[in-house]
C-alpha angles and dihedrals in degrees: 000000000000092000090054088051093056093043091056092048092052093049092057107100116241091232090055092092130253091257091066091051090052092051093050093044091049094049092047091048092051091048090052092049092049092048092053094048092049091058099077115156096204111123121215110233116200111206128195115256111235124204127233088254091055091054092044092054099041113056094182092054091045093052092046093055093038089058092046091053094045093049091049096246087127125040114253089238091056110121092234091054091050093047095046090052091049091049092049090049091048092050092048091051092048091050093052092048094050094053111098118248115258114268103240095177092091089061095053112100112221118217124210089259091057093053093064 
């Protein structure tokens, strides 16, 4: 690519004005910049979208995606990040509902009237 660049410059006649050289150099430079930016080695990985139920049932999967979302490997608006957060929230709510209420009767002071 660079060799082609210099060959074109040499073929431009000296009497062809400096303006013409600038136009050609500018266009070649922009083509080179575009060709380098087009060569990106990032691979697009398509991941399966899991449902809230999938994450609720599989703790290992839930923890894996929860870590990915927290570290920033996945965008917060990614459907898997949204679903894993919903599943975690749902599990947290279910755990708090299933815990028995505190037995407050041991804190109630009984008076002599109550003992009868």
